[in-house]
C-alpha positions as CSV (number, residue, x, y, z in Angstrom):
1,M,-170.8,64.8,-17.3
2,P,-166.5,63.9,-18.0
3,I,-165.8,60.6,-17.6
4,P,-163.2,61.0,-14.0
5,F,-160.1,59.1,-15.3
6,W,-158.1,61.3,-13.2
7,T,-159.8,59.7,-10.6
8,I,-159.6,56.4,-11.9
9,G,-156.0,56.3,-12.2
10,C,-155.9,57.5,-8.7
11,V,-158.1,55.0,-6.9
12,Y,-156.4,52.6,-9.0
13,G,-152.9,53.2,-8.3
14,A,-153.7,53.4,-4.8
15,A,-155.3,49.7,-5.1
16,S,-152.1,48.7,-6.8
17,V,-150.0,49.2,-4.1
18,T,-152.5,48.0,-1.2
19,L,-153.1,44.8,-3.6
20,G,-149.2,44.4,-3.6
21,A,-148.6,45.0,-0.7
22,F,-151.4,42.2,0.6
23,G,-149.6,39.6,-2.1
24,A,-146.1,40.3,-0.2
25,H,-147.3,39.4,2.9
26,G,-150.9,38.3,3.6
27,L,-151.4,36.2,0.6
28,K,-148.3,34.2,1.5
29,K,-150.3,32.6,4.4
30,R,-152.7,31.7,2.0
31,I,-151.2,30.4,-0.9
32,V,-147.8,28.2,-1.3
33,D,-147.4,28.0,-5.0
34,P,-145.0,30.5,-5.7
35,A,-146.2,30.8,-9.3
36,R,-149.5,31.9,-8.1
37,I,-147.8,34.4,-5.4
38,A,-145.5,35.3,-8.9
39,N,-148.9,36.1,-10.7
40,W,-150.6,37.9,-8.6
41,N,-147.3,40.6,-8.5
42,T,-147.4,40.9,-12.3
43,A,-151.3,42.2,-12.1
44,A,-150.0,44.5,-9.3
45,H,-146.9,45.6,-11.3
46,Y,-149.1,46.2,-14.6
47,Q,-151.5,47.6,-12.9
48,L,-149.6,50.2,-11.3
49,I,-147.6,51.0,-14.6
50,H,-150.9,51.7,-16.1
51,S,-152.2,53.7,-13.7
52,G,-149.5,56.1,-14.2
53,M,-150.2,55.7,-17.8
54,L,-153.9,56.8,-17.3
55,L,-152.8,59.6,-15.5
56,L,-149.8,60.9,-17.9
57,T,-153.0,60.4,-20.9
58,T,-155.0,62.2,-18.7
59,A,-152.5,65.1,-18.1
60,V,-151.1,65.3,-21.6
61,A,-153.9,64.0,-23.9
62,P,-157.2,64.8,-22.1
63,K,-158.9,64.7,-25.1
64,N,-157.8,61.5,-25.9
65,T,-160.3,58.9,-24.3
66,V,-160.5,56.4,-26.8
67,A,-156.5,55.9,-24.8
68,A,-157.7,56.5,-21.0
69,S,-160.7,54.2,-21.6
70,L,-158.3,51.2,-23.0
71,F,-156.1,51.2,-19.9
72,V,-158.7,51.1,-17.7
73,A,-160.5,48.2,-19.7
74,G,-157.2,46.8,-19.7
75,M,-156.2,47.3,-16.0
76,T,-159.7,46.2,-15.3
77,M,-159.9,42.8,-17.4
78,F,-156.4,41.6,-17.2
79,S,-155.2,42.5,-14.0
80,G,-158.9,42.2,-12.5
81,S,-158.6,38.5,-14.0
82,I,-155.4,37.6,-12.4
83,Y,-156.2,37.9,-9.2
84,L,-159.5,36.2,-9.0
85,L,-157.5,33.7,-10.4
86,T,-154.8,33.3,-8.3
87,L,-157.3,33.7,-5.2
88,D,-159.4,30.8,-6.5
89,P,-158.6,29.0,-10.0
90,Q,-161.1,26.4,-10.3
91,R,-164.0,28.9,-9.1
92,F,-162.7,31.7,-11.7
93,K,-161.6,29.3,-14.3
94,A,-163.5,30.9,-17.4
95,L,-162.1,34.0,-16.7
96,G,-158.8,32.4,-18.0
97,P,-160.1,34.2,-21.6
98,V,-160.2,37.6,-20.2
99,T,-156.9,38.0,-19.0
100,P,-155.4,38.0,-22.8
101,L,-158.4,40.7,-23.9
102,G,-157.1,42.6,-21.1
103,G,-153.8,42.1,-22.4
104,L,-155.0,43.3,-25.7
105,C,-156.8,46.6,-24.5
106,L,-153.9,47.7,-22.8
107,I,-151.8,47.2,-25.7
108,G,-154.5,49.0,-27.9
109,G,-154.3,52.2,-25.2
110,W,-150.3,52.1,-25.9
111,A,-151.2,52.5,-29.3
112,A,-154.3,55.1,-29.2
113,L,-151.6,57.5,-27.2
114,A,-149.4,57.0,-29.8
115,F,-151.2,58.0,-33.0
116,G,-153.8,60.4,-31.2
117,R,-153.7,64.1,-30.2
118,R,-152.2,65.2,-27.3
119,I,-151.1,68.8,-25.7
120,P,-148.4,70.4,-27.7
121,I,-145.4,70.7,-25.4
122,P,-143.6,74.0,-25.6
123,R,-140.0,74.5,-26.7
């Protein structure tokens, strides 16, 4: 059974909008530090951008599972660790090193997309 990257992209995209709205409205009641709110917004922003890239990758380079997998891993590690670190920095401080690893996966996804195969666009 193929990995449902299209579905993952849609779910991650919807989750990013939901989490962004929560950060803009509900989180401000719980967290007063503007830097932590900004971190949350960064996580939601990167998740939304890379959800879109995952959908685009699925459409134009469906056989490039390396790029798609790196985007999924990157979003999960990068944005996921930032969300948890924003909610409770002390409890989740061990996830600090996960954030840059997620960022590397996102960069790797872009590189894999750049150098991988894609569907030729008719001219």
